[in-house]
C-alpha positions as CSV (number, residue, x, y, z in Angstrom):
1,M,-7.9,-84.7,64.1
2,T,-7.6,-84.6,67.8
3,P,-10.9,-85.4,69.7
4,Q,-12.2,-82.7,71.9
5,K,-12.5,-83.2,75.7
6,S,-16.0,-82.8,76.9
7,L,-16.6,-80.0,79.5
8,A,-17.7,-82.8,82.0
9,T,-14.3,-84.5,81.9
10,S,-12.2,-81.4,81.9
11,A,-13.6,-79.1,84.5
12,Q,-13.3,-80.1,88.2
13,A,-14.2,-78.3,91.4
14,A,-12.5,-78.9,94.7
15,Y,-15.4,-81.2,95.9
16,D,-15.0,-83.3,92.8
17,L,-11.7,-84.6,94.1
18,V,-12.5,-87.0,96.8
19,G,-9.9,-86.9,99.6
20,K,-8.2,-84.0,97.8
21,Y,-9.9,-81.0,99.7
22,N,-10.4,-79.8,103.2
23,Q,-14.1,-80.3,104.1
24,D,-13.8,-78.4,107.2
25,Q,-12.4,-75.5,105.4
26,I,-15.0,-75.6,102.8
27,N,-17.7,-75.5,105.7
28,G,-16.0,-72.7,107.4
29,F,-15.3,-74.7,110.6
30,D,-12.2,-74.0,112.6
31,E,-10.3,-76.4,114.9
32,D,-11.8,-74.9,118.1
33,F,-15.4,-75.3,116.9
34,L,-14.8,-78.8,115.7
35,T,-13.2,-79.9,119.1
36,S,-16.1,-78.4,121.1
37,F,-18.6,-80.0,118.7
38,V,-17.2,-83.5,119.1
39,E,-17.0,-83.0,123.0
40,L,-20.6,-82.1,123.0
41,L,-21.6,-85.3,121.3
42,D,-21.2,-87.3,124.5
43,L,-19.6,-90.2,122.6
44,E,-18.9,-92.0,125.9
45,N,-22.6,-92.8,126.1
46,A,-23.5,-93.1,122.4
47,Q,-24.4,-96.4,120.9
48,N,-25.2,-95.2,117.3
49,V,-24.2,-92.1,115.5
50,L,-25.4,-90.7,112.2
51,D,-22.9,-88.5,110.5
52,A,-25.2,-86.7,108.1
53,M,-22.5,-84.2,107.3
54,G,-21.1,-86.7,104.8
55,G,-18.5,-84.8,102.7
56,D,-15.2,-86.6,102.8
57,G,-15.9,-88.4,106.1
58,N,-13.9,-85.9,108.0
59,L,-16.4,-85.8,111.0
60,T,-16.6,-89.6,111.2
61,C,-12.7,-89.8,111.3
62,R,-12.7,-87.0,113.9
63,M,-15.2,-89.0,116.1
64,I,-13.3,-92.2,115.8
65,N,-10.0,-90.5,116.6
66,Y,-11.6,-88.8,119.6
67,C,-12.8,-92.1,120.9
68,L,-9.6,-93.9,120.4
69,D,-7.4,-91.2,122.0
70,R,-9.7,-91.4,125.2
71,N,-10.0,-95.2,125.2
72,I,-13.8,-94.8,124.6
73,N,-15.6,-97.6,122.7
74,V,-16.3,-96.4,119.3
75,P,-20.0,-96.3,118.6
76,L,-21.6,-97.6,115.5
77,I,-21.3,-94.8,113.0
78,T,-23.3,-94.4,109.8
79,L,-21.9,-92.0,107.3
80,L,-24.7,-90.4,105.0
81,E,-23.6,-88.6,101.8
82,Y,-25.7,-87.3,99.1
83,S,-24.0,-85.7,96.1
């Protein structure tokens, strides 16, 4: 007799696969919006940033890349995620 898989182990949503989904797309954010948003953060003058969007860390990565591309010191970033 073959054991049955439980529903919990056989059903997965896109957000169950860490790093395997596009958080920006799920949130409905396009590239223009995200670029404008990060520019408005004034990271040049930030010491600490709280990324409470969580998700897959996409906003934190975007902020770090923005700083590195512009030779801005990367502020201390805290990534908060509740699932």
